[in-house]
C-alpha positions in Angstrom: 20.4 15.8 -3.0 18.7 12.1 -3.4 18.4 9.2 -1.4 18.9 5.2 -2.9 15.6 4.2 -3.1 14.5 0.1 -4.1 11.5 -2.1 -4.9 10.4 -5.3 -3.2 7.9 -7.0 -5.5 9.6 -6.5 -9.1 5.4 -7.3 -10.4 2.7 -5.6 -11.6 2.3 -3.1 -8.9 6.0 -3.1 -7.7 7.1 -1.5 -11.1 3.9 1.2 -11.6 5.5 2.0 -7.7 8.5 2.7 -9.9 6.4 4.9 -11.7 4.9 6.7 -9.4 8.7 7.3 -8.9 9.5 8.8 -11.6 7.1 11.5 -11.8 6.9 11.9 -8.0 10.5 12.8 -9.1 8.9 14.6 -12.0 8.0 17.0 -9.5 10.5 17.0 -6.7 13.5 15.2 -7.4 13.7 12.9 -4.6 14.4 9.9 -4.8 17.3 7.4 -7.4 15.8 4.7 -8.1 18.4 1.5 -7.4 16.5 -0.8 -8.5 13.9 -4.2 -7.3 14.3 -7.2 -4.9 12.1 -9.9 -5.2 12.9 -13.9 -4.3 10.6 -14.9 -7.8 13.2 -13.4 -10.5 16.3 -14.1 -11.0 19.2 -11.5 -10.3 20.5 -9.5 -13.1 16.8 -9.7 -14.5 16.7 -6.9 -16.3 12.3 -4.9 -15.3 10.8 -1.6 -17.3 15.4 -1.2 -17.6 16.0 -1.3 -13.5 18.3 -4.2 -12.2 16.4 -6.7 -9.6 18.8 -7.3 -7.2 18.8 -10.2 -5.7 15.6 -11.1 -2.7 15.5 -10.5 1.2 18.9 -12.3 2.0 21.2 -10.1 -0.9 19.0 -7.1 1.2 20.0 -8.2 4.1 23.0 -8.5 2.9 23.0 -4.0 1.6 26.0 -2.0 4.3 24.2 1.3 3.1 21.0 3.5 4.1 18.5 3.0 1.7 15.0 3.5 2.0 12.9 0.2 0.1 8.9 0.1 -0.3 7.6 -2.5 -0.4 5.3 -3.3 -3.4 3.7 -7.0 -3.2 0.0 -6.5 -2.9 -1.7 -9.4 -0.8 -1.8 -7.7 2.6 -0.2 -11.3 4.6 2.5 -11.7 2.3 3.9 -8.3 2.6 3.4 -9.0 6.0 5.2 -11.9 5.9 8.5 -10.3 3.5 8.4 -7.2 5.9 9.2 -9.2 9.3 11.7 -11.4 7.4 14.0 -8.4 7.0 16.5 -7.5 9.5 18.8 -5.2 8.4 18.8 -2.5 10.1 20.2 -0.6 7.6 16.6 -0.1 5.9 13.8 2.4 5.7 10.8 2.8 5.0 9.5 5.5 4.3 5.5 6.5 2.9 5.3 7.7 -1.0 2.5 10.1 -1.9 1.8 11.0 -5.8 1.2 14.2 -6.5 -1.6 14.1 -7.6 -3.6 12.4 -4.9 -5.1 14.7 -2.9 -4.4 14.1 0.6 -6.3 16.3 2.7 -5.8 17.6 6.4 -2.3 17.5 7.1 -2.5 18.2 10.7 -5.3 15.4 11.1 -4.2 13.2 9.0 -1.6 10.7 9.4 0.4 8.4 7.5 2.6 5.1 8.6 5.4 4.1 8.1 6.3 1.8 4.9 2.4 3.4 3.2 1.4 3.5 -0.2 -0.5 6.4 -1.8 -1.3 6.2 -5.4 -2.5 8.9 -8.3 -5.9 9.8 -8.0 -6.8 9.3 -4.4 -9.1 12.0 -2.4 -9.0 11.9 1.4 -10.1 14.4 4.3 -9.9 14.9 7.2 -8.9 12.9 10.3 -7.4 10.1 8.5 -5.1 7.2 10.4 -3.3 4.8 8.5 -1.0 2.3 10.4 2.1 0.2 9.2 2.1 -1.1 5.7 -1.2 0.4 3.9 -1.1 0.5 0.2 -4.2 3.2 -1.1 -4.2 2.3 -5.7 -5.4 4.1 -7.4 -9.1 6.2 -7.1 -10.2 6.4 -3.5 -12.0 8.5 -2.2 -11.7 8.2 1.1 -13.9 9.9 4.3 -13.3 11.6 7.3 -12.3 9.4 11.3 -11.6 6.2 8.6 -8.4 4.3 10.0 -7.4 1.8 8.2 -5.0 -0.8 9.6 -1.3 -1.6 8.9 -0.8 -4.6 6.3 -4.5 -3.7 4.9 -4.3 -3.2 1.2 -7.3 -0.6 -0.7 -7.9 -1.9 -4.9 -8.4 0.6 -7.4 -11.8 3.1 -7.5 -12.8 2.1 -4.0 -14.6 5.2 -1.9 -14.7 4.9 2.0 -17.2 6.4 3.2 -16.9 8.7 7.2 -16.6 6.5 9.7 -15.4 3.5 8.9 -13.1 1.3 10.5 -11.2 -1.3 8.3 -8.9 -4.5 10.3 -5.4 -5.4 9.8 -4.5 -7.3 7.0 -7.3 -7.1 4.9 -7.7 -6.8 1.7 -10.8 -4.4 0.1 -11.3 -5.6 -3.8 -11.6 -3.2 -7.6 -14.6 -0.1 -7.0 -15.9 -1.5 -3.4 -17.5 0.3 -2.1 -17.9 0.3 2.3 -21.1 1.9 4.4 -20.6 5.1 6.8 -20.1 3.9 10.8 -19.4 0.2 9.0 -15.6 -1.8 10.9 -14.5 -4.0 8.7 -12.8 -7.0 10.4 -9.3 -8.9 10.1 -8.0 -10.7 8.0 -10.7 -10.2 5.1 -11.3 -10.2 1.2 -13.6 -8.1 0.1 -14.7 -9.7 -3.2 -15.1 -6.7 -6.6 -18.1 -4.2 -6.6 -18.6 -5.3 -2.8 -21.1 -3.0 -0.7 -21.2 -3.2 2.6 -23.6 -2.6 4.6 -22.9 -3.3 8.2 -20.0 -4.5 10.6 -18.1 -7.8 9.4 -16.5 -10.7 11.4 -13.1 -11.1 11.2 -11.0 -13.5 8.7 -13.7 -13.3 6.8 -15.0 -13.2 2.9 -17.3 -10.7 0.7 -19.2 -10.5 -2.4 -22.2 -8.7 -3.7 -24.2 -6.0 -3.2 -24.9 -5.5 0.1 -21.6 -7.9 0.8 -22.4 -11.0 2.1 -20.3 -13.5 3.6 -19.3 -16.5 1.4 
């Protein structure tokens, strides 16, 4: 029987996640998408045919079990939203697009609330923290750790034995070479190539990537 699910965040990635849920249901009908929650959109508005049901206040008043996908791409904002949600009736499933190759089912581990979109390729002994987003068409090699609330934008290549810290944003088309540790709260600009360890809370751009 399909479970009710809602999306928090009615922007572009939220709309793409709604599409992803529809595509998942074409393979196995697990979800009944009831609509969006978003503090920045008027309740009752329609987004791609789905109703905006309110914001966090309305979400916290939901009285029955409900799955929720938090689809705000910015790591800091996503973390703040999750910390502000108090409703014990909510749970946060891992959403995995059926076209992605998710690698070793024994050694790969995904924390609650992770979203893995279409066309990704993962290998083995990979660990995601909670509420990690991996956008379209990325490759993630062996023994990679991506810590909670980090976002990997489309078309990234993450080599083996990489660690990506908490709440880090990896921009579109980034390459991270093997054995590199990226710090917490970092921002890596689109197209950068990261060749060495980074500090926490820095912005890196260029080839090879350097701090701004």
